[in-house]
Backbone as CSV, one residue per row, in Angstrom:
resi,resn,N_x,N_y,N_z,CA_x,CA_y,CA_z,C_x,C_y,C_z
1,MET,51.200,184.098,124.190,50.724,183.992,122.809,49.999,182.656,122.637
2,THR,48.801,182.723,122.035,48.011,181.513,121.835,48.599,180.669,120.718
3,ALA,48.071,179.395,120.612,48.554,178.484,119.560,48.226,179.053,118.189
4,ALA,47.038,179.646,118.075,46.641,180.225,116.785,47.567,181.366,116.406
5,GLU,47.944,182.174,117.415,48.827,183.301,117.113,50.217,182.813,116.728
6,LYS,50.688,181.723,117.414,51.994,181.173,117.061,51.996,180.662,115.636
7,ALA,50.908,179.953,115.243,50.826,179.428,113.876,50.792,180.560,112.880
8,ALA,50.022,181.578,113.228,49.930,182.712,112.321,51.259,183.444,112.230
9,ASP,51.964,183.519,113.382,53.243,184.193,113.385,54.276,183.447,112.549
10,ARG,54.204,182.051,112.601,55.131,181.273,111.789,54.854,181.488,110.312
11,GLY,53.590,181.571,109.999,53.205,181.866,108.638,53.210,180.653,107.725
12,PRO,52.523,180.761,106.607,52.484,179.671,105.627,53.818,179.554,104.897
13,ARG,53.988,178.453,104.216,55.211,178.237,103.444,55.242,179.175,102.248
14,GLY,56.444,179.444,101.795,56.595,180.306,100.639,56.209,179.596,99.344
15,THR,56.090,180.356,98.291,55.671,179.810,96.996,56.653,178.762,96.486
16,VAL,57.957,179.042,96.600,58.969,178.088,96.117,58.884,176.770,96.877
17,ALA,58.723,176.856,98.201,58.631,175.642,99.014,57.394,174.827,98.640
18,LEU,56.269,175.525,98.415,55.044,174.822,98.044,55.182,174.151,96.666
19,ILE,55.812,174.834,95.742,56.017,174.239,94.418,56.897,172.997,94.533
20,GLY,57.971,173.102,95.343,58.859,171.951,95.535,58.134,170.762,96.154
21,LEU,57.332,171.056,97.202,56.577,169.975,97.838,55.559,169.373,96.886
22,SER,54.926,170.222,96.082,53.925,169.738,95.126,54.555,168.827,94.074
23,LEU,55.723,169.247,93.567,56.409,168.414,92.570,56.844,167.085,93.179
24,LEU,57.375,167.142,94.404,57.803,165.920,95.068,56.622,164.984,95.293
25,GLY,55.525,165.536,95.769,54.338,164.717,95.994,53.807,164.117,94.712
26,LEU,53.810,164.923,93.635,53.317,164.432,92.349,54.195,163.298,91.824
27,ILE,55.514,163.480,91.935,56.446,162.437,91.471,56.241,161.142,92.258
28,LEU,56.132,161.270,93.578,55.920,160.090,94.411,54.602,159.405,94.070
29,PHE,53.548,160.199,93.918,52.230,159.638,93.638,52.233,158.889,92.304
30,VAL,52.746,159.538,91.261,52.772,158.909,89.939,53.645,157.653,89.949
31,SER,54.793,157.733,90.633,55.692,156.579,90.696,55.032,155.400,91.400
32,LEU,54.375,155.656,92.520,53.736,154.585,93.274,52.568,153.973,92.511
33,VAL,51.786,154.815,91.853,50.693,154.290,91.023,51.254,153.459,89.876
34,GLY,52.366,153.935,89.301,52.996,153.178,88.212,53.486,151.822,88.680
35,LEU,54.098,151.769,89.874,54.569,150.499,90.416,53.404,149.552,90.692
36,GLY,52.305,150.091,91.222,51.135,149.256,91.469,50.555,148.698,90.190
37,THR,50.475,149.543,89.160,49.941,149.094,87.872,50.857,148.057,87.236
38,TRP,52.168,148.241,87.376,53.113,147.255,86.853,52.901,145.901,87.518
39,GLN,52.640,145.902,88.820,52.380,144.645,89.518,51.086,143.996,89.051
40,VAL,50.114,144.797,88.694,48.865,144.244,88.143,49.151,143.510,86.841
41,TYR,49.953,144.134,85.962,50.320,143.469,84.704,51.177,142.231,84.974
42,ARG,52.081,142.318,85.948,52.907,141.158,86.293,52.042,140.006,86.801
43,ARG,51.021,140.320,87.559,50.122,139.281,88.067,49.401,138.584,86.918
44,ALA,48.934,139.373,85.951,48.257,138.778,84.791,49.216,137.873,84.021
45,TRP,50.474,138.349,83.852,51.485,137.533,83.163,51.755,136.248,83.923
46,LYS,51.866,136.334,85.269,52.176,135.160,86.081,51.044,134.142,86.025
47,LEU,49.798,134.616,86.090,48.666,133.703,86.013,48.627,132.995,84.664
48,ASP,48.949,133.724,83.604,48.998,133.110,82.275,50.115,132.071,82.209
49,LEU,51.282,132.404,82.803,52.401,131.466,82.820,52.026,130.187,83.570
50,ILE,51.414,130.323,84.733,51.019,129.165,85.528,50.046,128.287,84.746
51,ALA,49.096,128.923,84.061,48.126,128.159,83.273,48.807,127.406,82.137
52,ARG,49.772,128.067,81.449,50.467,127.416,80.346,51.329,126.257,80.828
53,ILE,52.037,126.455,81.957,52.881,125.387,82.500,52.021,124.209,82.948
54,ASP,50.901,124.493,83.588,50.015,123.421,84.035,49.502,122.615,82.842
55,GLN,49.209,123.312,81.758,48.748,122.618,80.546,49.853,121.734,79.973
56,ARG,51.097,122.214,79.974,52.211,121.421,79.454,52.437,120.171,80.293
57,VAL,52.435,120.366,81.615,52.749,119.257,82.511,51.745,118.115,82.360
58,HIS,50.482,118.451,82.186,49.436,117.433,82.157,49.042,117.011,80.746
59,ALA,49.738,117.530,79.747,49.444,117.136,78.364,50.058,115.769,78.078
60,PRO,49.552,115.048,77.094,50.163,113.771,76.705,51.616,113.993,76.298
61,ALA,52.466,113.018,76.596,53.885,113.130,76.270,54.100,113.161,74.765
62,VAL,54.989,114.053,74.323,55.310,114.179,72.900,56.822,114.048,72.725
63,ALA,57.250,113.956,71.477,58.687,113.876,71.211,59.362,115.182,71.623
64,PRO,60.554,115.123,72.191,61.264,116.347,72.581,61.820,117.054,71.354
65,PRO,62.216,118.307,71.491,62.832,119.018,70.370,64.067,118.272,69.872
66,GLY,64.142,118.078,68.538,65.285,117.397,67.944,66.443,118.348,67.703
67,PRO,67.572,117.805,67.222,68.775,118.634,67.005,68.539,119.882,66.166
68,ASP,67.660,119.802,65.158,67.409,120.974,64.319,66.628,122.053,65.062
69,GLN,66.002,121.680,66.188,65.220,122.639,66.977,65.963,123.130,68.211
70,TRP,67.107,122.542,68.506,67.828,122.899,69.733,68.138,124.385,69.852
71,PRO,68.539,125.065,68.759,68.846,126.500,68.907,67.654,127.344,69.343
72,ASP,66.432,126.831,69.143,65.239,127.611,69.454,64.610,127.240,70.787
73,VAL,65.208,126.307,71.503,64.646,125.886,72.787,64.841,126.988,73.831
74,THR,63.763,127.379,74.490,63.814,128.395,75.548,62.932,127.964,76.710
75,ALA,63.164,128.585,77.845,62.336,128.283,79.010,60.888,128.685,78.759
76,ALA,60.694,129.832,78.098,59.338,130.330,77.877,58.519,129.406,76.993
77,SER,59.154,128.809,75.998,58.398,128.013,75.035,58.429,126.514,75.296
78,ASP,59.407,126.041,76.072,59.583,124.589,76.172,59.678,124.008,77.578
79,GLU,60.067,124.798,78.576,60.309,124.183,79.887,59.030,123.584,80.457
80,TYR,59.175,122.428,81.089,58.103,121.637,81.692,57.198,120.970,80.651
81,ARG,57.647,120.928,79.400,56.886,120.191,78.399,57.003,118.696,78.694
82,HIS,55.895,117.985,78.589,55.870,116.545,78.860,56.357,115.811,77.600
83,VAL,57.463,115.099,77.729,58.076,114.485,76.556,58.276,112.980,76.761
84,ARG,58.507,112.300,75.639,58.764,110.862,75.645,59.982,110.592,74.763
85,LEU,60.941,109.805,75.285,62.166,109.499,74.560,62.447,108.000,74.633
86,THR,63.080,107.487,73.589,63.507,106.098,73.569,64.968,106.029,73.152
87,GLY,65.739,105.214,73.878,67.154,105.085,73.557,67.841,104.140,74.509
88,HIS,69.173,104.211,74.536,69.986,103.372,75.410,70.677,104.253,76.448
89,PHE,70.636,103.831,77.696,71.352,104.543,78.744,72.854,104.289,78.615
90,LEU,73.632,105.358,78.801,75.092,105.241,78.873,75.462,105.291,80.345
91,ASP,75.287,104.143,81.027,75.433,104.107,82.479,76.840,104.443,82.955
92,ASP,77.842,104.206,82.092,79.214,104.464,82.522,79.548,105.954,82.531
93,ARG,78.604,106.794,82.107,78.861,108.237,82.070,77.827,109.012,82.899
94,GLU,77.239,108.337,83.868,76.245,109.004,84.702,76.918,109.994,85.650
95,THR,76.120,110.918,86.142,76.613,111.982,87.035,75.653,112.134,88.196
96,ARG,76.204,112.331,89.378,75.393,112.566,90.564,75.513,114.039,90.957
97,VAL,74.365,114.685,91.053,74.305,116.110,91.391,73.638,116.257,92.751
98,GLN,74.266,117.005,93.647,73.701,117.164,94.985,72.292,117.742,94.919
99,ALA,71.421,117.199,95.782,70.020,117.603,95.759,69.449,117.630,97.167
100,SER,68.453,118.489,97.346,67.702,118.543,98.589,66.230,118.451,98.218
101,THR,65.560,117.396,98.648,64.183,117.135,98.252,63.324,116.831,99.471
102,ASP,62.052,116.537,99.228,61.155,116.138,100.304,61.590,114.804,100.920
103,LEU,62.391,114.056,100.179,62.899,112.786,100.687,64.181,112.958,101.493
104,GLY,64.677,114.167,101.566,65.909,114.448,102.281,67.013,114.907,101.346
105,SER,68.236,114.940,101.854,69.393,115.341,101.053,70.010,114.112,100.407
106,GLY,70.480,114.291,99.209,71.090,113.188,98.476,71.589,113.669,97.139
107,PHE,71.249,112.945,96.082,71.744,113.274,94.745,70.671,113.024,93.698
108,TRP,70.748,113.841,92.632,70.027,113.518,91.407,70.939,112.620,90.577
109,LEU,70.375,111.564,89.994,71.148,110.669,89.143,70.880,111.035,87.688
110,LEU,71.890,111.642,87.043,71.762,112.042,85.639,72.500,111.039,84.760
111,THR,71.768,110.432,83.840,72.344,109.430,82.946,72.083,109.835,81.504
112,PRO,73.113,109.823,80.648,72.896,110.156,79.236,72.056,109.072,78.562
113,LEU,71.110,109.502,77.738,70.298,108.591,76.932,70.639,108.848,75.468
114,GLN,71.207,107.842,74.826,71.571,107.980,73.412,70.432,107.441,72.564
115,MET,69.955,108.282,71.661,68.815,107.910,70.832,69.272,107.398,69.472
116,ALA,68.315,106.942,68.662,68.626,106.271,67.402,69.400,107.156,66.440
117,ASP,69.173,108.463,66.488,69.869,109.362,65.567,71.256,109.756,66.072
118,GLY,71.666,109.191,67.203,72.981,109.500,67.756,73.003,110.662,68.719
119,SER,71.916,111.410,68.804,71.869,112.529,69.747,71.728,112.002,71.164
120,VAL,72.119,112.843,72.121,72.127,112.447,73.530,71.322,113.453,74.350
121,VAL,70.511,112.923,75.251,69.760,113.762,76.185,70.064,113.285,77.595
122,LEU,70.419,114.215,78.479,70.643,113.856,79.877,69.298,113.622,80.554
123,ILE,69.176,112.462,81.197,67.952,112.117,81.902,68.195,112.168,83.403
124,ASN,67.439,113.007,84.089,67.478,113.006,85.547,66.551,111.878,85.989
125,ARG,67.137,110.714,86.275,66.335,109.536,86.573,65.667,109.612,87.936
126,GLY,66.112,110.558,88.767,65.459,110.742,90.052,66.435,110.880,91.200
127,PHE,65.878,110.862,92.379,66.643,111.077,93.617,67.205,109.757,94.136
128,ILE,68.462,109.820,94.604,69.072,108.678,95.285,69.643,109.174,96.611
129,PRO,69.606,108.353,97.660,70.095,108.779,98.979,71.615,108.851,99.009
130,PRO,72.177,109.507,100.028,73.633,109.693,100.105,74.423,108.394,100.076
131,GLU,73.883,107.334,100.675,74.634,106.081,100.736,74.791,105.421,99.369
132,TRP,74.060,105.921,98.377,74.207,105.383,97.021,75.231,106.168,96.211
133,LYS,75.903,107.107,96.830,76.788,107.994,96.076,77.789,107.239,95.221
134,ASP,78.414,106.212,95.782,79.447,105.486,95.050,78.978,104.104,94.613
135,ALA,77.694,103.813,94.792,77.177,102.495,94.419,76.997,102.399,92.907
136,GLN,77.203,101.221,92.368,76.973,100.980,90.953,75.536,100.478,90.801
137,LEU,74.682,101.346,90.287,73.288,100.973,90.136,73.125,100.057,88.934
138,SER,72.217,99.099,89.068,72.012,98.156,87.971,71.427,98.874,86.768
139,GLY,72.049,98.701,85.636,71.575,99.326,84.415,71.042,98.297,83.443
140,THR,70.726,98.746,82.246,70.225,97.837,81.228,70.805,98.232,79.886
141,THR,71.071,97.227,79.058,71.576,97.497,77.714,70.444,97.502,76.700
142,SER,69.247,97.182,77.171,68.091,97.163,76.280,67.556,98.583,76.089
143,PRO,66.873,98.826,74.975,66.264,100.144,74.780,65.245,100.431,75.876
144,VAL,65.203,101.680,76.312,64.238,102.094,77.334,63.447,103.283,76.807
145,THR,62.233,103.407,77.284,61.394,104.563,76.944,61.161,105.361,78.212
146,ILE,61.487,106.612,78.143,61.394,107.511,79.299,60.363,108.598,79.015
147,THR,59.519,108.862,79.976,58.660,110.043,79.911,59.035,110.959,81.067
148,GLY,58.903,112.242,80.848,59.256,113.196,81.889,59.056,114.619,81.435
149,LEU,59.579,115.546,82.219,59.413,116.971,81.951,60.720,117.573,81.464
150,LEU,60.638,118.280,80.364,61.814,118.946,79.804,62.216,120.096,80.719
151,ARG,63.503,120.147,81.036,64.029,121.199,81.899,65.184,121.907,81.203
152,ILE,65.336,123.184,81.492,66.412,123.976,80.905,67.681,123.808,81.745
153,SER,68.811,123.755,81.077,70.099,123.589,81.744,70.300,124.633,82.830
154,GLU,70.953,124.214,83.908,71.251,125.102,85.035,72.742,125.428,85.009
155,PRO,73.143,126.549,84.416,74.568,126.833,84.207,75.322,127.364,85.407
156,ARG,74.730,127.322,86.600,75.428,127.826,87.778,75.338,126.806,88.892
157,GLY,76.280,126.894,89.817,76.233,126.044,90.992,75.278,126.614,92.019
158,GLY,75.168,125.961,93.163,74.299,126.451,94.207,74.877,127.694,94.864
159,PHE,74.187,128.185,95.874,74.605,129.401,96.567,75.989,129.201,97.178
160,LEU,76.925,130.035,96.759,78.309,129.988,97.223,79.011,128.671,96.887
161,ARG,78.419,127.880,95.963,79.040,126.619,95.569,79.074,126.541,94.051
162,LYS,80.223,126.215,93.529,80.386,126.092,92.090,80.672,124.643,91.739
163,ASN,80.187,124.247,90.580,80.478,122.901,90.115,81.990,122.691,90.016
164,ASP,82.437,121.524,90.399,83.859,121.182,90.356,84.014,119.909,89.517
165,PRO,84.049,120.051,88.178,84.140,118.867,87.318,85.371,118.023,87.615
166,ALA,86.499,118.663,87.887,87.727,117.909,88.143,87.582,117.036,89.387
167,GLY,86.898,117.537,90.393,86.692,116.781,91.619,85.414,115.961,91.605
168,ASN,84.689,116.019,90.467,83.419,115.292,90.314,82.420,115.674,91.399
169,ARG,82.378,116.965,91.690,81.407,117.490,92.640,80.487,118.442,91.889
170,TRP,79.204,118.109,91.876,78.231,118.850,91.088,77.116,119.373,91.985
171,PHE,76.783,120.649,91.779,75.751,121.291,92.567,74.595,121.801,91.711
172,SER,74.751,121.776,90.407,73.669,122.170,89.499,73.718,121.290,88.260
173,ARG,72.602,121.195,87.602,72.495,120.339,86.421,72.858,121.152,85.175
174,ASP,74.141,121.416,85.075,74.698,122.184,83.964,74.995,121.214,82.827
175,VAL,74.101,121.182,81.841,74.194,120.185,80.772,75.516,120.276,80.032
176,GLN,75.921,121.472,79.628,77.140,121.617,78.838,78.374,121.189,79.631
177,ALA,78.448,121.595,80.901,79.598,121.237,81.728,79.660,119.731,81.961
178,ILE,78.514,119.120,82.211,78.478,117.671,82.435,78.854,116.927,81.153
179,ALA,78.332,117.388,80.013,78.647,116.744,78.737,80.141,116.809,78.454
180,THR,80.748,117.965,78.720,82.195,118.116,78.499,82.977,117.203,79.425
181,ALA,82.602,117.157,80.697,83.312,116.324,81.673,83.195,114.843,81.346
182,ARG,82.074,114.443,80.737,81.854,113.024,80.441,82.222,112.656,79.005
183,GLY,82.760,113.603,78.262,83.174,113.314,76.895,82.022,113.030,75.959
184,LEU,80.899,113.703,76.172,79.717,113.499,75.344,79.635,114.557,74.256
185,SER,79.126,114.165,73.117,78.934,115.109,72.013,77.516,114.978,71.480
186,HIS,77.103,115.987,70.718,75.754,116.007,70.135,74.701,115.881,71.239
187,VAL,74.889,116.715,72.286,74.029,116.662,73.467,72.995,117.783,73.419
188,ALA,71.760,117.447,73.734,70.683,118.442,73.756,70.969,119.495,74.823
189,PRO,70.535,120.744,74.598,70.798,121.822,75.567,69.828,121.808,76.749
190,TYR,69.142,120.718,76.943,68.196,120.586,78.051,68.364,119.199,78.664
191,PHE,67.735,118.977,79.808,67.684,117.636,80.373,66.227,117.299,80.659
192,VAL,65.950,116.080,81.030,64.574,115.641,81.273,64.473,115.049,82.667
193,ASP,63.543,115.572,83.466,63.226,114.991,84.769,62.284,113.817,84.542
194,ALA,62.760,112.607,84.792,61.939,111.430,84.542,60.730,111.388,85.468
195,ASP,59.624,110.874,84.923,58.436,110.669,85.745,58.709,109.597,86.785
196,ALA,57.836,109.517,87.786,57.952,108.475,88.795,57.781,107.111,88.138
197,ALA,58.513,106.126,88.642,58.407,104.776,88.108,57.023,104.219,88.377
198,PRO,56.522,103.332,87.509,55.230,102.685,87.775,55.237,102.005,89.133
199,SER,54.079,101.856,89.707,53.986,101.297,91.063,54.599,99.915,91.145
200,THR,54.583,99.159,90.048,55.143,97.810,90.068,56.660,97.823,90.202
201,ASP,57.292,98.980,89.857,58.743,99.088,89.932,59.221,99.931,91.103
202,SER,58.303,100.531,91.839,58.686,101.524,92.837,59.388,100.922,94.044
203,ASP,59.274,99.607,94.209,59.878,98.988,95.383,61.282,98.466,95.131
204,LYS,61.814,98.683,93.922,63.170,98.227,93.647,64.151,98.984,94.527
205,ASP,65.068,98.245,95.137,66.005,98.865,96.060,66.938,99.841,95.366
206,ASN,67.218,99.606,94.083,68.172,100.474,93.395,67.499,101.370,92.365
207,GLU,66.211,101.635,92.570,65.467,102.467,91.625,65.459,103.921,92.101
208,PRO,66.000,104.868,91.312,65.906,106.284,91.707,64.452,106.711,91.820
209,ALA,64.186,107.650,92.708,62.828,108.159,92.899,62.585,109.310,91.941
210,GLY,61.831,109.044,90.894,61.527,110.080,89.911,60.259,110.838,90.263
211,GLY,59.880,111.734,89.369,58.644,112.484,89.562,58.683,113.487,90.691
212,LEU,59.869,113.989,91.018,59.992,114.922,92.142,60.177,116.377,91.698
213,THR,59.909,116.657,90.446,60.060,118.028,89.954,59.178,118.986,90.752
214,VAL,59.787,120.024,91.273,59.049,121.039,92.025,58.662,122.158,91.063
215,ILE,57.379,122.358,90.906,56.887,123.414,90.022,56.196,124.450,90.894
216,SER,56.878,125.533,91.148,56.358,126.559,92.049,56.663,127.938,91.488
217,PHE,55.629,128.747,91.368,55.782,130.110,90.871,55.136,131.063,91.876
218,PRO,55.930,131.654,92.769,55.361,132.590,93.747,54.561,133.676,93.040
219,ASN,53.365,133.930,93.566,52.502,134.927,92.941,51.992,135.890,94.012
220,ASN,52.866,136.829,94.396,52.522,137.826,95.410,52.229,139.194,94.800
221,HIS,52.011,139.220,93.500,51.876,140.497,92.807,50.650,141.292,93.265
222,LEU,49.565,140.606,93.627,48.387,141.331,94.085,48.689,142.072,95.388
223,VAL,49.401,141.406,96.293,49.780,142.042,97.558,50.676,143.247,97.301
224,TYR,51.643,143.077,96.386,52.532,144.192,96.059,51.750,145.351,95.444
225,ALA,50.813,145.038,94.550,50.028,146.092,93.897,49.221,146.876,94.932
226,ILE,48.560,146.152,95.840,47.779,146.828,96.880,48.675,147.699,97.748
227,THR,49.871,147.194,98.066,50.813,147.967,98.887,51.199,149.277,98.205
228,TRP,51.569,149.204,96.915,51.962,150.414,96.187,50.793,151.400,96.081
229,TYR,49.599,150.884,95.808,48.444,151.771,95.700,48.118,152.425,97.049
230,LEU,48.257,151.688,98.136,48.015,152.271,99.457,49.021,153.369,99.768
231,LEU,50.284,153.138,99.392,51.295,154.172,99.595,50.977,155.415,98.769
232,ALA,50.469,155.202,97.549,50.078,156.344,96.717,48.939,157.121,97.373
233,LEU,47.980,156.394,97.968,46.884,157.059,98.666,47.392,157.830,99.883
234,MET,48.390,157.288,100.566,48.971,157.987,101.716,49.643,159.283,101.285
235,VAL,50.325,159.247,100.139,50.944,160.467,99.616,49.865,161.494,99.282
236,ALA,48.771,161.044,98.636,47.683,161.961,98.287,47.052,162.543,99.558
237,TRP,46.878,161.680,100.573,46.308,162.162,101.835,47.236,163.182,102.504
238,ALA,48.540,162.921,102.479,49.503,163.861,103.058,49.473,165.195,102.312
239,ALA,49.355,165.137,100.990,49.280,166.371,100.204,48.022,167.160,100.554
240,TRP,46.917,166.429,100.746,45.669,167.112,101.132,45.811,167.773,102.494
241,ARG,46.477,167.060,103.449,46.677,167.626,104.764,47.552,168.881,104.712
242,VAL,48.607,168.829,103.909,49.484,169.994,103.775,48.715,171.159,103.172
243,GLY,47.921,170.888,102.132,47.145,171.948,101.503,46.150,172.570,102.463
244,ARG,45.468,171.723,103.237,44.504,172.246,104.205,45.193,173.086,105.283
245,GLU,46.387,172.603,105.720,47.131,173.344,106.732,47.588,174.703,106.208
246,GLU,48.002,174.719,104.939,48.433,175.998,104.349,47.274,176.989,104.276
247,LYS,46.096,176.505,103.935,44.929,177.395,103.893,44.611,177.927,105.292
248,ARG,44.701,177.052,106.276,44.421,177.474,107.648,45.427,178.513,108.119
249,LEU,46.714,178.325,107.806,47.739,179.277,108.214,47.540,180.631,107.547
250,ARG,47.148,180.596,106.277,46.907,181.867,105.588,45.704,182.594,106.187
251,ARG,44.686,181.826,106.542,43.513,182.446,107.158,43.867,183.026,108.526
252,LEU,44.665,182.285,109.298,45.093,182.793,110.600,45.967,184.031,110.455
253,ARG,46.829,184.012,109.437,47.692,185.173,109.217,46.851,186.411,108.904
254,ARG,45.822,186.228,108.068,44.963,187.371,107.735,44.192,187.852,108.963
255,ASN,43.658,186.896,109.732,42.902,187.276,110.924,43.796,187.973,111.954
256,HIS,45.020,187.425,112.128,45.928,188.005,113.094,46.351,189.403,112.660
257,SER,46.565,189.583,111.370,46.943,190.917,110.871,45.810,191.902,111.102
258,GLY,44.565,191.428,110.921,43.418,192.316,111.135,43.288,192.737,112.582
259,VAL,43.587,191.811,113.508,43.514,192.120,114.942,44.559,193.160,115.303
260,ILE,45.763,193.018,114.773,46.840,193.963,115.078,46.491,195.343,114.568
261,GLU,45.915,195.411,113.339,45.586,196.721,112.761,44.522,197.422,113.565
262,THR,43.588,196.686,114.178,42.545,197.340,114.977,43.091,197.959,116.240
263,HIS,44.280,197.454,116.668,44.915,198.037,117.840,45.729,199.265,117.443
């Protein structure tokens, strides 16, 4: 028996099977196109977010949200805003949070800044190396003015690591937890990453290294969109191949039946 006769003998798929395959193909195609289109919208949103954050970071420093605005502070509307604050450091209530930076592993030095109205904002003064963990850094009782980027509180510890206030081991900049552990009240729900110190101060041996905020927003949505659309095209191509094969099998079945009848 020839290959054509075998195909004809097997016959085309039944109506129910074809309907099932058609529905499955349609569902897959629509789903994949939908996922690709969603990634297109996500890409537009991400590009807009990057543009807005870049504008905030490079804008002139402004006053941070005050106590009456704290309930409305969100990452979408306020994070990475360039702010300026003036107050007194509460050096006796500083906190060291484990950090990994381009300068190596060490700690972020978080010091409460008490402002004229009595409110407190945690200032991430910058990176300090491990050997400074227990060192008493020189502070000042004079008013200081800090500029930096507003950051939203980090209420969780690192991967598989939780903050341990009792043991004074910190893995995330959880403003509320740090404020409670240090006996602080009237604390803003955000902290501020201080800008890098002026070049004239950068050589101080006990000066934290500021200005290390990492601003990175992965934007792979175009690649994802192309991937989903290509998969949708593959489904459409497979459906076309199945349809063409079904037509060929039906034609072979008719031809084979005609040959048998002539005998």
